N, CA, C and O atoms as a GROMACS GRO file, in nm:
protein
  340
    1UNK      N    1  -3.467   2.445  -2.111
    1UNK     CA    2  -3.341   2.518  -2.115
    1UNK      C    3  -3.243   2.455  -2.027
    1UNK      O    4  -3.266   2.433  -1.908
    2UNK      N    5  -3.109   2.419  -2.099
    2UNK     CA    6  -3.020   2.335  -2.028
    2UNK      C    7  -2.959   2.407  -1.911
    2UNK      O    8  -2.954   2.530  -1.912
    3UNK      N    9  -2.914   2.338  -1.812
    3UNK     CA   10  -2.871   2.402  -1.691
    3UNK      C   11  -2.711   2.435  -1.712
    3UNK      O   12  -2.647   2.388  -1.807
    4UNK      N   13  -2.664   2.506  -1.631
    4UNK     CA   14  -2.518   2.551  -1.635
    4UNK      C   15  -2.430   2.426  -1.630
    4UNK      O   16  -2.338   2.411  -1.709
    5UNK      N   17  -2.460   2.339  -1.537
    5UNK     CA   18  -2.389   2.203  -1.522
    5UNK      C   19  -2.393   2.128  -1.640
    5UNK      O   20  -2.292   2.072  -1.683
    6UNK      N   21  -2.524   2.122  -1.708
    6UNK     CA   22  -2.532   2.044  -1.832
    6UNK      C   23  -2.446   2.113  -1.943
    6UNK      O   24  -2.381   2.042  -2.020
    7UNK      N   25  -2.445   2.246  -1.954
    7UNK     CA   26  -2.372   2.310  -2.057
    7UNK      C   27  -2.220   2.278  -2.031
    7UNK      O   28  -2.151   2.251  -2.129
    8UNK      N   29  -2.167   2.281  -1.911
    8UNK     CA   30  -2.030   2.250  -1.892
    8UNK      C   31  -1.991   2.103  -1.930
    8UNK      O   32  -1.884   2.074  -1.984
    9UNK      N   33  -2.082   2.018  -1.899
    9UNK     CA   34  -2.066   1.879  -1.935
    9UNK      C   35  -2.060   1.860  -2.084
    9UNK      O   36  -1.973   1.790  -2.137
   10UNK      N   37  -2.155   1.925  -2.153
   10UNK     CA   38  -2.145   1.921  -2.293
   10UNK      C   39  -2.023   1.993  -2.359
   10UNK      O   40  -1.977   1.956  -2.467
   11UNK      N   41  -1.979   2.088  -2.294
   11UNK     CA   42  -1.855   2.151  -2.349
   11UNK      C   43  -1.733   2.063  -2.322
   11UNK      O   44  -1.642   2.055  -2.405
   12UNK      N   45  -1.729   1.989  -2.193
   12UNK     CA   46  -1.631   1.909  -2.172
   12UNK      C   47  -1.609   1.777  -2.271
   12UNK      O   48  -1.502   1.731  -2.311
   13UNK      N   49  -1.738   1.734  -2.296
   13UNK     CA   50  -1.755   1.613  -2.394
   13UNK      C   51  -1.714   1.658  -2.533
   13UNK      O   52  -1.660   1.577  -2.609
   14UNK      N   53  -1.737   1.784  -2.571
   14UNK     CA   54  -1.702   1.831  -2.710
   14UNK      C   55  -1.563   1.848  -2.716
   14UNK      O   56  -1.508   1.827  -2.824
   15UNK      N   57  -1.488   1.886  -2.606
   15UNK     CA   58  -1.337   1.910  -2.614
   15UNK      C   59  -1.274   1.769  -2.612
   15UNK      O   60  -1.169   1.753  -2.673
   16UNK      N   61  -1.328   1.670  -2.550
   16UNK     CA   62  -1.270   1.540  -2.560
   16UNK      C   63  -1.291   1.480  -2.679
   16UNK      O   64  -1.204   1.406  -2.725
   17UNK      N   65  -1.404   1.502  -2.742
   17UNK     CA   66  -1.436   1.441  -2.872
   17UNK      C   67  -1.342   1.521  -2.983
   17UNK      O   68  -1.294   1.461  -3.079
   18UNK      N   69  -1.324   1.639  -2.964
   18UNK     CA   70  -1.230   1.707  -3.066
   18UNK      C   71  -1.094   1.645  -3.046
   18UNK      O   72  -1.030   1.619  -3.148
   19UNK      N   73  -1.044   1.618  -2.931
   19UNK     CA   74  -0.912   1.554  -2.915
   19UNK      C   75  -0.907   1.424  -2.977
   19UNK      O   76  -0.808   1.391  -3.042
   20UNK      N   77  -1.012   1.345  -2.960
   20UNK     CA   78  -1.001   1.206  -3.016
   20UNK      C   79  -1.010   1.212  -3.173
   20UNK      O   80  -0.951   1.131  -3.244
   21UNK      N   81  -1.084   1.309  -3.217
   21UNK     CA   82  -1.100   1.316  -3.362
   21UNK      C   83  -0.962   1.356  -3.428
   21UNK      O   84  -0.945   1.340  -3.549
   22UNK      N   85  -0.870   1.406  -3.353
   22UNK     CA   86  -0.742   1.441  -3.419
   22UNK      C   87  -0.643   1.323  -3.421
   22UNK      O   88  -0.538   1.336  -3.484
   23UNK      N   89  -0.673   1.206  -3.352
   23UNK     CA   90  -0.587   1.093  -3.361
   23UNK      C   91  -0.560   1.034  -3.501
   23UNK      O   92  -0.450   0.989  -3.532
   24UNK      N   93  -0.658   1.036  -3.576
   24UNK     CA   94  -0.647   0.998  -3.720
   24UNK      C   95  -0.551   1.083  -3.793
   24UNK      O   96  -0.468   1.032  -3.869
   25UNK      N   97  -0.560   1.216  -3.770
   25UNK     CA   98  -0.466   1.306  -3.848
   25UNK      C   99  -0.320   1.293  -3.779
   25UNK      O  100  -0.221   1.314  -3.849
   26UNK      N  101  -0.306   1.262  -3.655
   26UNK     CA  102  -0.174   1.236  -3.599
   26UNK      C  103  -0.111   1.113  -3.665
   26UNK      O  104   0.001   1.115  -3.716
   27UNK      N  105  -0.187   1.008  -3.661
   27UNK     CA  106  -0.123   0.894  -3.722
   27UNK      C  107  -0.088   0.919  -3.869
   27UNK      O  108   0.017   0.874  -3.915
   28UNK      N  109  -0.168   0.986  -3.939
   28UNK     CA  110  -0.131   1.008  -4.083
   28UNK      C  111  -0.003   1.093  -4.088
   28UNK      O  112   0.086   1.065  -4.168
   29UNK      N  113   0.007   1.199  -4.002
   29UNK     CA  114   0.126   1.281  -4.002
   29UNK      C  115   0.244   1.204  -3.954
   29UNK      O  116   0.351   1.220  -4.014
   30UNK      N  117   0.236   1.126  -3.857
   30UNK     CA  118   0.343   1.038  -3.806
   30UNK      C  119   0.392   0.943  -3.922
   30UNK      O  120   0.512   0.923  -3.946
   31UNK      N  121   0.296   0.891  -3.984
   31UNK     CA  122   0.334   0.788  -4.093
   31UNK      C  123   0.400   0.852  -4.212
   31UNK      O  124   0.484   0.792  -4.279
   32UNK      N  125   0.362   0.973  -4.237
   32UNK     CA  126   0.408   1.052  -4.352
   32UNK      C  127   0.527   1.132  -4.329
   32UNK      O  128   0.582   1.197  -4.418
   33UNK      N  129   0.570   1.126  -4.200
   33UNK     CA  130   0.691   1.207  -4.157
   33UNK      C  131   0.669   1.335  -4.150
   33UNK      O  132   0.769   1.406  -4.159
   34UNK      N  133   0.555   1.393  -4.134
   34UNK     CA  134   0.533   1.538  -4.126
   34UNK      C  135   0.547   1.576  -3.976
   34UNK      O  136   0.449   1.583  -3.901
   35UNK      N  137   0.670   1.600  -3.937
   35UNK     CA  138   0.692   1.638  -3.800
   35UNK      C  139   0.630   1.767  -3.747
   35UNK      O  140   0.585   1.777  -3.633
   36UNK      N  141   0.630   1.870  -3.842
   36UNK     CA  142   0.557   1.996  -3.790
   36UNK      C  143   0.406   1.983  -3.763
   36UNK      O  144   0.352   2.032  -3.664
   37UNK      N  145   0.342   1.912  -3.861
   37UNK     CA  146   0.202   1.886  -3.846
   37UNK      C  147   0.176   1.798  -3.712
   37UNK      O  148   0.088   1.826  -3.630
   38UNK      N  149   0.258   1.692  -3.701
   38UNK     CA  150   0.246   1.608  -3.579
   38UNK      C  151   0.265   1.694  -3.447
   38UNK      O  152   0.186   1.682  -3.353
   39UNK      N  153   0.361   1.772  -3.444
   39UNK     CA  154   0.364   1.860  -3.317
   39UNK      C  155   0.248   1.945  -3.290
   39UNK      O  156   0.199   1.961  -3.178
   40UNK      N  157   0.207   2.001  -3.403
   40UNK     CA  158   0.086   2.086  -3.386
   40UNK      C  159  -0.042   2.016  -3.336
   40UNK      O  160  -0.114   2.061  -3.247
   41UNK      N  161  -0.063   1.900  -3.405
   41UNK     CA  162  -0.174   1.820  -3.358
   41UNK      C  163  -0.170   1.775  -3.215
   41UNK      O  164  -0.269   1.777  -3.142
   42UNK      N  165  -0.045   1.734  -3.177
   42UNK     CA  166  -0.022   1.693  -3.030
   42UNK      C  167  -0.061   1.798  -2.946
   42UNK      O  168  -0.133   1.776  -2.848
   43UNK      N  169  -0.013   1.924  -2.978
   43UNK     CA  170  -0.044   2.044  -2.889
   43UNK      C  171  -0.186   2.075  -2.896
   43UNK      O  172  -0.244   2.124  -2.798
   44UNK      N  173  -0.247   2.049  -3.009
   44UNK     CA  174  -0.405   2.089  -3.012
   44UNK      C  175  -0.476   1.979  -2.920
   44UNK      O  176  -0.568   2.013  -2.846
   45UNK      N  177  -0.436   1.853  -2.925
   45UNK     CA  178  -0.500   1.751  -2.836
   45UNK      C  179  -0.479   1.784  -2.701
   45UNK      O  180  -0.575   1.773  -2.625
   46UNK      N  181  -0.370   1.823  -2.659
   46UNK     CA  182  -0.329   1.861  -2.509
   46UNK      C  183  -0.420   1.979  -2.471
   46UNK      O  184  -0.474   1.981  -2.360
   47UNK      N  185  -0.438   2.078  -2.561
   47UNK     CA  186  -0.508   2.191  -2.540
   47UNK      C  187  -0.666   2.152  -2.518
   47UNK      O  188  -0.732   2.197  -2.425
   48UNK      N  189  -0.715   2.067  -2.612
   48UNK     CA  190  -0.856   2.017  -2.593
   48UNK      C  191  -0.872   1.940  -2.461
   48UNK      O  192  -0.971   1.965  -2.392
   49UNK      N  193  -0.785   1.850  -2.419
   49UNK     CA  194  -0.802   1.773  -2.304
   49UNK      C  195  -0.780   1.876  -2.175
   49UNK      O  196  -0.842   1.859  -2.070
   50UNK      N  197  -0.696   1.973  -2.192
   50UNK     CA  198  -0.677   2.072  -2.080
   50UNK      C  199  -0.812   2.147  -2.071
   50UNK      O  200  -0.867   2.166  -1.962
   51UNK      N  201  -0.863   2.187  -2.181
   51UNK     CA  202  -0.992   2.258  -2.174
   51UNK      C  203  -1.113   2.172  -2.120
   51UNK      O  204  -1.217   2.225  -2.079
   52UNK      N  205  -1.092   2.040  -2.122
   52UNK     CA  206  -1.196   1.948  -2.066
   52UNK      C  207  -1.166   1.928  -1.917
   52UNK      O  208  -1.242   1.862  -1.846
   53UNK      N  209  -1.046   1.989  -1.866
   53UNK     CA  210  -1.013   1.976  -1.721
   53UNK      C  211  -0.903   1.877  -1.683
   53UNK      O  212  -0.886   1.842  -1.566
   54UNK      N  213  -0.829   1.832  -1.785
   54UNK     CA  214  -0.715   1.746  -1.757
   54UNK      C  215  -0.596   1.830  -1.755
   54UNK      O  216  -0.565   1.901  -1.851
   55UNK      N  217  -0.522   1.822  -1.638
   55UNK     CA  218  -0.398   1.916  -1.632
   55UNK      C  219  -0.293   1.891  -1.752
   55UNK      O  220  -0.271   1.777  -1.792
   56UNK      N  221  -0.235   1.999  -1.803
   56UNK     CA  222  -0.154   1.982  -1.928
   56UNK      C  223  -0.044   1.892  -1.899
   56UNK      O  224  -0.012   1.817  -1.991
   57UNK      N  225   0.024   1.883  -1.788
   57UNK     CA  226   0.137   1.785  -1.776
   57UNK      C  227   0.073   1.640  -1.794
   57UNK      O  228   0.118   1.568  -1.883
   58UNK      N  229  -0.026   1.600  -1.717
   58UNK     CA  230  -0.096   1.471  -1.734
   58UNK      C  231  -0.138   1.457  -1.876
   58UNK      O  232  -0.122   1.347  -1.928
   59UNK      N  233  -0.191   1.555  -1.946
   59UNK     CA  234  -0.238   1.551  -2.083
   59UNK      C  235  -0.125   1.504  -2.186
   59UNK      O  236  -0.138   1.419  -2.274
   60UNK      N  237  -0.014   1.576  -2.158
   60UNK     CA  238   0.101   1.552  -2.240
   60UNK      C  239   0.152   1.412  -2.228
   60UNK      O  240   0.182   1.349  -2.330
   61UNK      N  241   0.162   1.358  -2.102
   61UNK     CA  242   0.204   1.216  -2.080
   61UNK      C  243   0.100   1.130  -2.139
   61UNK      O  244   0.136   1.039  -2.213
   62UNK      N  245  -0.021   1.149  -2.116
   62UNK     CA  246  -0.142   1.066  -2.176
   62UNK      C  247  -0.136   1.059  -2.332
   62UNK      O  248  -0.158   0.952  -2.390
   63UNK      N  249  -0.106   1.176  -2.401
   63UNK     CA  250  -0.110   1.178  -2.543
   63UNK      C  251   0.012   1.094  -2.597
   63UNK      O  252   0.006   1.018  -2.693
   64UNK      N  253   0.124   1.119  -2.521
   64UNK     CA  254   0.258   1.049  -2.572
   64UNK      C  255   0.235   0.890  -2.540
   64UNK      O  256   0.275   0.808  -2.624
   65UNK      N  257   0.184   0.854  -2.443
   65UNK     CA  258   0.156   0.706  -2.419
   65UNK      C  259   0.067   0.645  -2.523
   65UNK      O  260   0.097   0.540  -2.582
   66UNK      N  261  -0.052   0.718  -2.545
   66UNK     CA  262  -0.153   0.679  -2.648
   66UNK      C  263  -0.085   0.657  -2.781
   66UNK      O  264  -0.096   0.553  -2.845
   67UNK      N  265  -0.012   0.765  -2.820
   67UNK     CA  266   0.048   0.769  -2.954
   67UNK      C  267   0.162   0.659  -2.966
   67UNK      O  268   0.175   0.603  -3.075
   68UNK      N  269   0.238   0.628  -2.868
   68UNK     CA  270   0.333   0.524  -2.869
   68UNK      C  271   0.258   0.387  -2.883
   68UNK      O  272   0.306   0.302  -2.958
   69UNK      N  273   0.147   0.365  -2.817
   69UNK     CA  274   0.084   0.244  -2.815
   69UNK      C  275   0.017   0.220  -2.953
   69UNK      O  276   0.013   0.107  -3.001
   70UNK      N  277  -0.034   0.328  -3.016
   70UNK     CA  278  -0.101   0.316  -3.148
   70UNK      C  279   0.009   0.292  -3.261
   70UNK      O  280  -0.005   0.215  -3.356
   71UNK      N  281   0.117   0.367  -3.235
   71UNK     CA  282   0.232   0.334  -3.336
   71UNK      C  283   0.285   0.188  -3.321
   71UNK      O  284   0.311   0.121  -3.421
   72UNK      N  285   0.298   0.145  -3.208
   72UNK     CA  286   0.342   0.005  -3.189
   72UNK      C  287   0.230  -0.095  -3.246
   72UNK      O  288   0.264  -0.203  -3.294
   73UNK      N  289   0.101  -0.058  -3.240
   73UNK     CA  290  -0.003  -0.149  -3.291
   73UNK      C  291   0.012  -0.150  -3.439
   73UNK      O  292   0.007  -0.256  -3.503
   74UNK      N  293   0.032  -0.027  -3.496
   74UNK     CA  294   0.045  -0.025  -3.641
   74UNK      C  295   0.169  -0.104  -3.691
   74UNK      O  296   0.163  -0.168  -3.797
   75UNK      N  297   0.276  -0.100  -3.616
   75UNK     CA  298   0.394  -0.169  -3.656
   75UNK      C  299   0.367  -0.328  -3.649
   75UNK      O  300   0.410  -0.403  -3.737
   76UNK      N  301   0.299  -0.371  -3.547
   76UNK     CA  302   0.265  -0.505  -3.524
   76UNK      C  303   0.164  -0.558  -3.648
   76UNK      O  304   0.176  -0.669  -3.700
   77UNK      N  305   0.079  -0.473  -3.677
   77UNK     CA  306  -0.013  -0.499  -3.795
   77UNK      C  307   0.059  -0.521  -3.922
   77UNK      O  308   0.035  -0.614  -4.000
   78UNK      N  309   0.151  -0.429  -3.939
   78UNK     CA  310   0.235  -0.439  -4.063
   78UNK      C  311   0.321  -0.565  -4.074
   78UNK      O  312   0.335  -0.628  -4.179
   79UNK      N  313   0.378  -0.597  -3.956
   79UNK     CA  314   0.453  -0.720  -3.954
   79UNK      C  315   0.367  -0.845  -3.973
   79UNK      O  316   0.407  -0.936  -4.046
   80UNK      N  317   0.252  -0.851  -3.909
   80UNK     CA  318   0.160  -0.949  -3.926
   80UNK      C  319   0.119  -0.969  -4.076
   80UNK      O  320   0.115  -1.082  -4.126
   81UNK      N  321   0.089  -0.860  -4.143
   81UNK     CA  322   0.054  -0.857  -4.279
   81UNK      C  323   0.162  -0.919  -4.366
   81UNK      O  324   0.134  -1.000  -4.454
   82UNK      N  325   0.297  -0.875  -4.338
   82UNK     CA  326   0.409  -0.922  -4.408
   82UNK      C  327   0.420  -1.080  -4.394
   82UNK      O  328   0.448  -1.154  -4.488
   83UNK      N  329   0.394  -1.120  -4.269
   83UNK     CA  330   0.417  -1.272  -4.243
   83UNK      C  331   0.311  -1.346  -4.313
   83UNK      O  332   0.333  -1.458  -4.360
   84UNK      N  333   0.198  -1.286  -4.323
   84UNK     CA  334   0.082  -1.363  -4.377
   84UNK      C  335   0.082  -1.356  -4.538
   84UNK      O  336   0.022  -1.438  -4.607
   85UNK      N  337   0.149  -1.261  -4.584
   85UNK     CA  338   0.126  -1.252  -4.722
   85UNK      C  339   0.227  -1.245  -4.830
   85UNK      O  340   0.191  -1.237  -4.948
   0.00000   0.00000   0.00000
């Protein structure tokens, strides 16, 4: 039978995994211009990270930084493809 500590760790890992699984949907929403969907997904990730123990303010900053980095990477990849082809 799993211990209480083990159950809490599994719940924390599940919440973090849930947040990371939403990144693909965020990128799709951002690229398709779906602002409502994007805002919802960002709030859901912040909620998941908060449930895993990350303070909401830090979660919000973290999500924004990650999103900005991912969007910049997508732009760089698009430019590289244009130059190459």
